[in-house]
N, C-alpha and C positions, 0 to 999 in steps of 0.2 A: 410317926408318917416322917418319912425319909426328905432329903433335899432337895430330892431330883427336883425337875420338872414337869410341869403336869405330864403324864402321860396325850399326845395330842390324838385326839380320833375323830375320824369323818364319819356320818349317818349316811347311806342311802335308804328310804323309807320312805313310800307314798302316802303312812295313815300319820295325821297330824297329831291326833292323841299319844301315838308313840312315840311320835317327835318332842311334844313336850314333857313327855316323860323321861324321856335322855335328856332333856337340857334341863330341867327340874332338876333330878337326879346329878346332875354333873354339876349343876348350881350348887349346891350342898356342900362339894369338897373340894379340897383342895389337890388330888394326887391327878387327877385326869380332866380334860380340856377340849370341848366340842369343836372344832375348827371349819367346817362345815359340814352342811346338809341340803341333801337334796331328791329330787324324785324320781332325777334321769340317770340311768346307768353311763350314757358318755359323760355328762355331766360329774360326774362320780368318777371315773378316769380323770379327768382335767383336775380334779382335786387332788387324788393323789400324787400326780404328778408334780405340783406345785407345790400343794401345801405338804409335804412331806409326814403323810401322819404315821400313828405308829401300828396303827388299828385301823380295821374297816366294819363297822356293821353294817349289813348287807341282807334288806328284805332280799325274799329272792323271789315275788313276786309280783312288785308292783305295780299292781291290776290297774291305778289310779297315776299312775305315774307315766315315764316316757323308757323304752326299753323293758329288759329285766336281769335278773340276778344271774342268770344264766349268760345273756347277753356279757353284761360286766367280767363275769369270770375269764370266759375266753378273750377277750381282750385283754384284760388284767395280763394274765401268763403270758403274753408273746411279749409285754414289754418288759426293758429292760434294765431294771431299776435298781443302782445300788444297794438302795434297803427297801425288801419289803415287807409291808406291814401285816399284819396278824390280822386274816380276815377268819370273822363270826358271820356267822349266816343265820338269820329269823325267820323262819318259816312257819305258814300256816298247815301245811301238811303235815298229816301225823304217820303218814307212812314210814314205817324205820328202813327197809331197805331202801325207801329211795333217800335217806339221810344219809345214811350208809354211801349210797353212791356218788352222792353230793361231796362228802367229805373226802374219797379216792379219786373220784375223776380230777376234779378241781384242787387237789389240796389246799383244800379246807380247811381250817384248824378245828372249829367248833360250828356243830351245828344244834342251835337252838330253838325246839317247838312252843310257839307261842301258847301252846297249848297243852302245854305240860306241866304239872303241879309246880309252884314255887317261881313259875316263871314271871319275872320284874326287869326292868330295867336295871334297878339294883345290881341284880343278881349277872346280871351280864357284866356290868360294869368291873364287879366284884371279882368276877372272873378273867379279866384282862387285865388288872392292876395283878392278880396275883401271881400269873403268866407271862408279865412284862421282861423279867430275865432271859425268857428263851428266846426273844427278841433279838440280843444281842447273840446269843449261840447260835442265831438261824441265820444273821449274817456274819458268821466268823470270826466275829469282836472287828470286820472291818474298818468302822466309824462306831465310836458310841454313840446307843441312841438318844441318850439324854441330848449331845452336844448338838443335835441337828435342828436346824434352823434352818428358815425360807430367807431370799435374800430382803423382804421387805421386816423380817421380824429381827435381821440382823442392826438393819439401816435404822429400825426404832432402837436397839439398846445402844449401838453406838450414837447416837445420838441423844438419848439418855444421857450419857457417859459424860458427854461433853460437857451435856448444861448441866451435870453436880459436879463435874471439876472448875466451871467455868463460877459457878454457884458459891465452892470453897471459898475460891480466887476473892470475891467479892465485887464481883465485876454486874452493874447493874443490868436492871432486865430492861430498864427505861431508858437507854441509850441506846444510837444509831449500832455503836460500834460491839453492841453484846451481839446482833442478830449476825453480822461482819465477822466475827469471832467464831461462831458458829459453825457456819459457812465454810468458812478459811480453813480451820481445822478440819471440817467434816471432809470438804477436799482433796487437803494433803493424808490424811490418814492412808489414800487409796491412792498416792504418787509413790513410784520405785523411785525415783531421785529428789532430790530439794530444790520444788519447785516454786519455792515462795509467791515469788516473783508472777510466775503464769500465773496463779491462783489469785491475787491480786488485780492483775489482769481481767483475767474470764468474769469474775465478779463486778469488776468498773463496769463491763461491758452488757452486763445482763440486769445493771440498774441503768445502762443509759449513763453513765457519770465517767470523770475522769479517773485517771489510776490514785493521783495525788490525793483526794476527796477520800476516797476507800480508807489510804493508809492513815490520813489522820483520824477519821472518825474511830479507826478501832485505836489509834493512840491517847487518844481522850481517854475512851473507855481502860485502857490500861492503866492510863495517870490517875483516875478518877480512884481506881480503885486501891494503887498503891500507895495515892497520898493519904488519902482520906481511911484509911484501918485506923482503929482504935487498938487492935492487934498485931503488932511488927513481927513481934517473936511467931505467929500462927502460921503468918501469911508466909515468912519463909519457911516454915516449914511443908506448906502446900504448893509453894514458887521454890524447887531447890533450886532451881540453875544460877549460873555465876552473873551477879548483876554488877556493872562498873558504879562504884561509889558515886559518883557525879553524875550520874545516871537518874532519871526519876524514872524509874521500873525498865523493867526488860523490852526493847524496839516490838515493834509489830511481827518482826521477821522472826525475831528469836521466839518469840510468846506464841506462835500458832505450831512452828518447828517440835518447843517444848510439850506442847500437850499431846501434838500430832503423833509424836514418837512413845511419850509416856503412856496413850491405848492403844497406837498399835500393839504394842510389846505384849497387850492384854486379850489381842483378838483371837 
């Protein structure tokens, strides 16, 4: 298995058993992830625009859902997308001519008949993974697909990284200053200039407290980690910015700028 992020897939299907089969199959693998399931063609379009999938598995009939596969494809082909997902149609229609027409007229990549010999959710997923490299070629290599993420996914990734950095620094999760550090660093990462004072004032306003209380809580959390560590050498490797010898660790401003700059470089 490669080290790429799992292939993000949306399923537009009104058959609950079929949905369960895809979910069960995907749950046993690490190379795919189902990021959305719906029985509505319109909601499927919303998922495509917001969740940035690499592939859509589309039930053509949607007999018990809303809309149809045809409606989805007509509206999908009108979307201006920087990354266009692979479209795989599943259908109960055995007519080869109609399947070919769907393939040609709607630029569908593959059509699977649910009644064909050997059809299964696993077969569809295997097919998508096998042809995943085609997606990069289809989009002319503008953006590596494996790096795509929604704003929500990016926020979670950045937040996770901040927590990991503060854990390595040894900042206790039981202190108020820990939460302030996480929020201050997150806010500062997305600033164009060095606006630590603005960040501290924003946090004070959000908490309906004084600016000095925010800075004091953060300083206490920094001091606690700096003074109580049992491994000074490791701490010096984790926090590599210069600190005055007569200081009790970095100042709150120095601290959040160090980690905001460090994490920003990796975004």
